[in-house]
N, C-alpha and C positions, 0 to 999 in steps of 0.2 A: 065699109071697113077694109083699106088696101093696107099690104103688107107692112110697109112703112109705119104709119100710124098707130097699128096693131104694136108694132114692135115698143116704138114713142110710150104707149101706154104702161107697157111693161116696166119697160125702162123706169117711167113715172113712179109706180108701183113697189120699186125696189129690186125689181129682175137685176142680177150680174151676167145672165146670158140668158138669150132669147134666140131659139131654133126650129125652122119650120121643116115637117116634113109632109110633103100633101103624096097624095092616095097611091102615085106610083109609083112607088117606094114602097110600100107595106100593104097591096092590096090582094099580091097572090102568099100571104105568109099563113100559116095554117090558124086555123077555127079560134083554135084554145091561145091565141098571142095576135089576131088582127082584131084591131079599133072597132071596125064595122060591125064584130060579134058583141059590142055592149052598146054602140052607136050607131045603127042600119045605116043613120046621114053622114055621119063625118066623111068629112071632106079634104079635111084638115087635120094634124095633131100639132099644137103649139109646145114647146120644150123648154119650159123656165128653170132656170137654174138661181140660187143663192149660193155668193160663196161662202167659205168654210175658213173664216180669218183663223190666218195665223196665231196669234196671239193665242188662240183658243187652242192652242195644243199643248202649249208652254207648261203646263202644270203636270202635263204626262211626262214630257218629255225633260221635265226636273223630279218629278215622282213627288213632288208635292199638293197636288191637286186634281184631283181626277175626277170632281163631282160640279162644280158650278162653273169650272171653264167650258172643260172641252163638254162634255155630260151633257151642260145642258143649253150652252151656248153655240156648241157646236154640232151637237147631234138632238135631242130633242124639241129645245125652241126653236132651234134656227129652221128644223122639219113641219112641225107640227102650228107654230104660231108664224114664224115671219115669213118662211115660205107661204105656207097654206096661206097668209091673209094677201100675197101678191099673187098668189096664182087667184086669189075670189074677186080681188076687185078687180083683174085683165077680165074675166068672167064675166063681171057683173058688165061692163065695157062693152062686150060683144053684144050681150043681150040690148043694152040699152039701143045699139043699133040695129037691132031687128035681126039676129043670128040667134039660132041653142048654142050655148059654151055649156058644155059636161067636164067641170074639175074634178082631177082626180089626184091624189098620191101617189110618189111614185116606186111604191111596192103593192103588193097583193097579198090577203094572207094564203097561206101554203095550201088553205081547203078550198081557194077559189077555184070557182071551173073555170073561168079565165084571167089569165095573168098574162098582162100586158108586162111586157122586156122593155122596160124605162131606155137602158141602157141600147140596144139596136135603134131605139126609137130616136136616141139625143144622138147617135150615129148619122141615122137616116136623116137627120133635122140639121147635120155641118156640123156640131159641136163639138167632135173630134172623132178618140178610137179609142175599146178596150186594152190596155194595157199587158204586158204577158202578169201581172199580180193579180190582175181581175179588176182594178179600178178603173174607173173610165178617166180618160187623162185628155186636156183642153189644154189648147194652147194661151191662156190665161192665166187659168190657177194650179194646173196640174191635177192631181186628183184632188184638189180642195171645194168641192162644190156637194152639192143634192140639186137634182131633178123634181121637179111633178112633170102635169101634164093638163092640157087643157084640148077636151075632142072636139071638134066645132064642125059641123055644116056651114063654115063660110069658105072659100074657094081662095087661098093663099099663094102666093110666091113660093118655093122651096128655097132652101139655102144651098150652097153646093157642099157635097157629101167633102169629108177633110177625112181622107186614110192617112191618122197622123202616126207617126213611129218614136215616140221619144224613149223607145225599151232597145231599141238595138244596141247592140254591144254592150248593156247592162241587165243586170242580174242582183240589183242592192237591196229588195223584198226579198227574195229567196234565202239571201246569204242572211239577211239578219232576222230570219224566223229560229227564236228561240229554243223551239218546239219541234221544229224542220215540218212542221205540217204544209209548209209547200214543195212540191216536188218536181222537177223537169223531163218531164215525159216526151219532151218533141213536139207538144201542140204547140198553137198560137199565144194560149194562155197555161199557167203552171197548174198542175193539179191542184188543190185546195182539200186537205181531210179533216172536212170541216169538224167530224166529233173530238180531233184532237185541237182544233182550233178554238172549239170552244169551251176549252178548258184552259184558254190561254188568259195570264194576269200581269199583261204588257201593255195595256191600253186598248182591248178586245173589250166593244160595248154589249150591253142586251139593248135590243130596239122592240118594238109596235107591232104588228101584224102588217101594219102600212107602210111599213119604214123602206125609203130606196136603199139603202144597206144589210139588207135581212141579216147577215152575218158583217155587222160596223165593224171594217178593220181598222178603218182610215186612221184613227189615232196609238193604231197598233203599230209594234217593232218596225212590222214589213212597211205598213203604211209612212211611216214616219223618214227611213230611210227613203222611200220615194218621193215625201218631201225632201228631201236635203238634198237625193242625187239632180232634183229637175230645177233647182231655185232657182238655177242664174240660165235657164231654157228657159221659164216660162213671162210672160209679160207683167206680171204683178210679182213684180220684185222690192228688196229692203238692201236696205244701206248696210248690215249687216248681216251675219249666216246664220241660221236659225239653231246650229249646231254649238255649244259656244264651250263643252264639259267632257266628261267623262258619261257612256251610255249603261244605264243598269238593265240589265234582263231577269225574268223570275224563270225558273222552271217547274215542271209541272208540280213538282215538291214543295213550291213557293221560295226557294231558296235565290236566293239575290245575287248577281252576279255584275260586276262592275269592268268593263270593256274599255282600254284608253282611247282618246279622243286620235280618231285616224286625220291629221292634218295636213294629207295628201291636196 
């Protein structure tokens, strides 16, 4: 199976993003993060992404629906049903062609001895880069996607690495956090106080052990600020702006504040 054919199969199975990270880009990674620790014969890592619909953020943005929109269609079903089915169908096609394919969720249990870094592999696969806010950003969808992996002994052609920098001169996610759980300490990515972030009632969601985002902030105040900041810079654009009214936030005591919409 050639690289072009593999990508076509993945897209027909529902993939919105497909990238290939060949062996030479991760062969010297530490054992605890190296694909060959899990699959010694691995020659390529296929990174598959499915978009998170902009509409799945709507209920949280309006403060009207947190469960059946984002929590299910944006997070739980998106990753454990829609994305998993795409990965499984793609892996089946690889094995039908006589090669081994090992499908994996985008995350790993905190107790696992080997924890592959899906975001680092997505970067190695040419899909984009991690931004200051810790979100993986792509040219097509900004922060609105989830990834899973297929390890295979099939040798595939790698995609060019994309050192995307959407965050230059932008601190929208930093300013948006009502708990000040993000801080700029001069690194490439903002420091995150995970204990404080866990208490967020502004759209942060609980995830499962093997979820792509162990601390899911895509729909939290910081994530939605990123969405707004990038909506006119990505490929998947809309005829109307995402943010249409005043912005709500809740503090640690659950008190709600409404902030006037910035019309600049």
